[in-house]
C-alpha positions as CSV (number, residue, x, y, z in Angstrom):
1,X,21.2,13.8,-27.8
2,X,24.9,13.9,-27.3
3,X,27.1,13.9,-30.4
4,X,30.3,12.1,-31.0
5,X,29.6,9.1,-28.9
6,X,29.5,5.9,-30.9
7,X,31.0,2.5,-31.0
8,X,30.5,-1.0,-29.6
9,X,29.2,-1.7,-26.1
10,X,29.4,-5.3,-25.0
11,X,27.3,-6.2,-21.9
12,X,27.0,-9.6,-20.3
13,X,24.4,-10.4,-17.6
14,X,23.1,-13.3,-15.6
15,X,19.7,-14.7,-16.5
16,X,17.7,-12.9,-13.8
17,X,18.8,-9.5,-15.3
18,X,16.8,-10.2,-18.5
19,X,13.8,-8.5,-17.0
20,X,15.5,-5.1,-16.7
21,X,18.7,-4.9,-18.8
22,X,17.0,-4.6,-22.2
23,X,15.0,-1.7,-20.8
24,X,18.0,0.1,-19.4
25,X,20.1,-0.5,-22.5
26,X,17.2,0.8,-24.7
27,X,16.9,3.9,-22.6
28,X,20.6,4.6,-22.8
29,X,20.6,4.2,-26.6
30,X,18.0,7.0,-26.9
31,X,20.7,9.4,-25.9
32,X,23.5,7.5,-27.6
33,X,22.0,6.2,-30.9
34,X,25.5,5.7,-32.3
35,X,26.2,2.9,-29.9
36,X,26.2,-0.6,-31.3
37,X,25.2,-2.8,-28.3
38,X,25.7,-6.5,-27.7
39,X,23.8,-8.0,-24.8
40,X,24.6,-11.6,-23.8
41,X,22.3,-13.0,-21.1
42,X,23.3,-16.4,-19.7
43,X,23.7,-18.5,-16.5
44,X,26.1,-17.6,-13.8
45,X,28.9,-20.0,-14.6
46,X,29.0,-18.8,-18.2
47,X,29.0,-15.2,-17.1
48,X,32.0,-15.9,-14.8
49,X,33.7,-17.5,-17.8
50,X,33.1,-14.4,-19.9
51,X,34.6,-12.3,-17.1
52,X,37.7,-14.5,-16.9
53,X,38.1,-14.2,-20.7
54,X,37.4,-10.4,-20.7
55,X,34.7,-10.9,-23.3
56,X,32.4,-8.0,-22.2
57,X,32.9,-4.3,-21.3
58,X,30.6,-4.8,-18.3
59,X,28.9,-7.7,-16.7
60,X,25.7,-7.4,-14.7
61,X,25.4,-9.8,-11.7
62,X,24.2,-10.1,-8.1
63,X,27.6,-10.7,-6.6
64,X,31.2,-10.8,-7.9
65,X,33.2,-14.0,-7.5
66,X,35.7,-13.4,-4.7
67,X,38.4,-15.5,-6.3
68,X,38.7,-13.2,-9.3
69,X,40.4,-9.7,-9.4
70,X,37.3,-7.7,-10.1
71,X,35.8,-4.2,-9.7
72,X,32.1,-4.3,-8.8
73,X,30.0,-1.2,-8.8
74,X,26.6,-1.3,-7.0
75,X,23.8,0.4,-9.0
76,X,20.5,-1.0,-8.0
77,X,18.8,-2.9,-5.1
78,X,17.4,-6.4,-5.7
79,X,14.9,-7.3,-2.9
80,X,14.1,-11.0,-2.6
81,X,10.7,-12.1,-1.3
82,X,8.9,-15.4,-0.5
83,X,6.1,-16.1,-2.9
84,X,3.2,-18.7,-2.9
85,X,0.0,-19.3,-4.8
86,X,-2.9,-17.0,-3.7
87,X,-4.8,-19.8,-2.0
88,X,-1.8,-20.9,0.1
89,X,-2.7,-21.4,3.8
90,X,0.0,-18.8,4.8
91,X,-1.2,-16.1,2.4
92,X,-2.4,-13.1,4.3
93,X,-0.7,-14.2,7.6
94,X,1.6,-11.6,9.3
95,X,5.2,-12.1,10.4
96,X,5.4,-15.8,9.5
97,X,8.3,-17.4,11.5
98,X,11.2,-18.7,9.5
99,X,10.8,-22.0,11.2
100,X,7.3,-22.3,9.8
101,X,8.5,-21.5,6.2
102,X,11.3,-24.1,6.5
103,X,8.6,-26.8,6.6
104,X,7.3,-25.8,3.1
105,X,8.4,-27.3,-0.3
106,X,10.8,-24.9,-2.0
107,X,11.0,-24.6,-5.7
108,X,14.5,-23.3,-6.6
109,X,16.9,-22.5,-9.4
110,X,19.9,-24.9,-9.8
111,X,22.7,-25.1,-7.3
112,X,25.0,-22.1,-7.8
113,X,22.1,-19.6,-8.2
114,X,22.7,-16.5,-6.2
115,X,19.1,-16.3,-5.1
116,X,19.2,-19.9,-3.9
117,X,22.5,-19.4,-2.1
118,X,21.2,-16.2,-0.3
119,X,18.1,-18.1,0.9
120,X,20.2,-21.1,2.1
121,X,22.6,-18.8,4.0
122,X,19.7,-17.1,5.8
123,X,18.2,-20.4,6.9
124,X,21.6,-21.9,7.9
125,X,22.3,-18.8,10.1
126,X,19.1,-19.7,12.0
127,X,20.0,-23.4,12.3
128,X,17.4,-24.3,9.7
129,X,17.4,-26.1,6.3
130,X,15.0,-25.2,3.5
131,X,15.0,-28.3,1.4
132,X,14.7,-27.9,-2.3
133,X,11.7,-29.9,-3.5
134,X,12.1,-29.1,-7.2
135,X,14.8,-27.5,-9.3
136,X,13.8,-25.5,-12.4
137,X,16.0,-23.7,-15.0
138,X,14.4,-20.3,-15.0
139,X,12.5,-17.7,-13.0
140,X,9.6,-18.0,-15.4
141,X,9.3,-21.7,-14.9
142,X,9.5,-21.2,-11.1
143,X,6.6,-18.7,-11.2
144,X,4.5,-21.1,-13.2
145,X,5.2,-23.9,-10.7
146,X,4.3,-21.7,-7.8
147,X,1.0,-20.7,-9.5
148,X,0.3,-24.4,-10.0
149,X,0.6,-25.0,-6.3
150,X,3.7,-27.1,-6.5
151,X,5.5,-25.2,-3.7
152,X,6.8,-21.8,-2.6
153,X,9.9,-20.0,-3.7
154,X,12.2,-17.0,-3.1
155,X,12.3,-14.7,-6.1
156,X,13.4,-11.2,-7.0
157,X,10.6,-8.6,-6.4
158,X,11.7,-7.0,-9.7
159,X,10.4,-10.0,-11.6
160,X,7.0,-10.2,-9.9
161,X,5.3,-6.9,-10.4
162,X,2.7,-8.1,-13.0
163,X,1.9,-11.4,-11.2
164,X,1.5,-9.7,-7.8
165,X,-0.7,-6.9,-9.3
166,X,-2.8,-9.5,-11.1
167,X,-3.3,-11.5,-7.9
168,X,-2.0,-14.7,-9.4
169,X,1.0,-14.9,-7.0
170,X,1.1,-13.8,-3.4
171,X,4.0,-12.4,-1.5
172,X,4.2,-13.9,2.0
173,X,5.0,-11.8,5.0
174,X,8.0,-13.8,6.4
175,X,10.3,-12.7,9.2
176,X,13.8,-11.6,7.9
177,X,12.3,-10.9,4.4
178,X,12.7,-9.1,2.1
179,X,16.3,-10.1,1.8
180,X,18.2,-7.2,0.1
181,X,20.6,-8.2,-2.5
182,X,22.2,-5.8,-5.0
183,X,22.9,-5.5,-8.6
184,X,26.5,-4.8,-9.7
185,X,28.2,-3.8,-12.8
186,X,31.5,-5.8,-12.9
187,X,34.7,-5.7,-14.9
188,X,38.3,-6.9,-14.3
189,X,40.1,-4.6,-11.9
190,X,42.5,-2.3,-13.7
191,X,40.7,-2.6,-17.0
192,X,40.4,0.8,-18.7
193,X,36.8,1.2,-19.8
194,X,36.0,2.6,-23.2
195,X,34.4,6.0,-23.3
196,X,31.0,4.4,-24.1
197,X,31.4,1.8,-21.4
198,X,32.1,4.4,-18.8
199,X,29.1,6.5,-19.9
200,X,26.9,3.4,-19.6
201,X,28.3,2.7,-16.1
202,X,27.6,6.3,-15.1
203,X,24.1,6.0,-16.6
204,X,23.4,2.9,-14.5
205,X,24.6,4.6,-11.4
206,X,22.7,7.9,-11.9
207,X,19.5,6.7,-13.6
208,X,19.2,2.9,-13.7
209,X,17.0,2.3,-10.6
210,X,14.6,5.2,-11.4
211,X,14.2,4.2,-15.0
212,X,13.4,0.6,-14.0
213,X,10.7,1.8,-11.6
214,X,9.2,3.9,-14.3
215,X,9.1,0.9,-16.7
216,X,7.3,-1.2,-14.1
217,X,4.8,1.6,-13.5
218,X,4.1,1.8,-17.2
219,X,3.6,-2.0,-17.4
220,X,1.2,-1.9,-14.5
221,X,-0.8,0.9,-16.1
222,X,-1.0,-1.0,-19.4
223,X,-2.2,-4.1,-17.7
224,X,-4.9,-2.2,-15.8
225,X,-6.4,-0.6,-19.0
226,X,-9.1,-2.5,-20.9
227,X,-8.0,-4.0,-24.2
């Protein structure tokens, strides 16, 4: 444990980051117990507002708005995959053409979602349109809708480990997937980070991805054990 490192740490994050940010923040605090953290998880438009108002030391998001003067530091990959219910006709097929997937009913987050925008850009670059059949307000709601057979979706692989391991959701083998997005720690350009904020940023860069892998492995082991 390092001594003499204490004080507030304000972190904002988009909704999808709720799966890993509490774990990373908790791991950081084991070494810095004097830190007093505030973690605000909200939608993208509110996160951008927080950036504009300089309400957080760091903001965790998938892409930084280009119209703002920001510093964005990449610290972890965010692979996006196509998911379907296990009994979907395409489950188990290899190298499914994008044209075939475009015929499916897509369940998506609201317009403005980074994941949705990434999917739409991919399809548009191939002259295709993946129409949104249903909009839902959270990744958890989308997973439930996919499991219920209402359609397919594109989701972050980070958020699917338990469902994939349990066999209640299937990852489809689709051409051009996984789409690789990235997680960034963002702050206004020129902003001088506090000592604690800089240490947390360094921690994300050096250990964030490895710690998240270990957390997922532990969750998998726990769910495999009889209870």
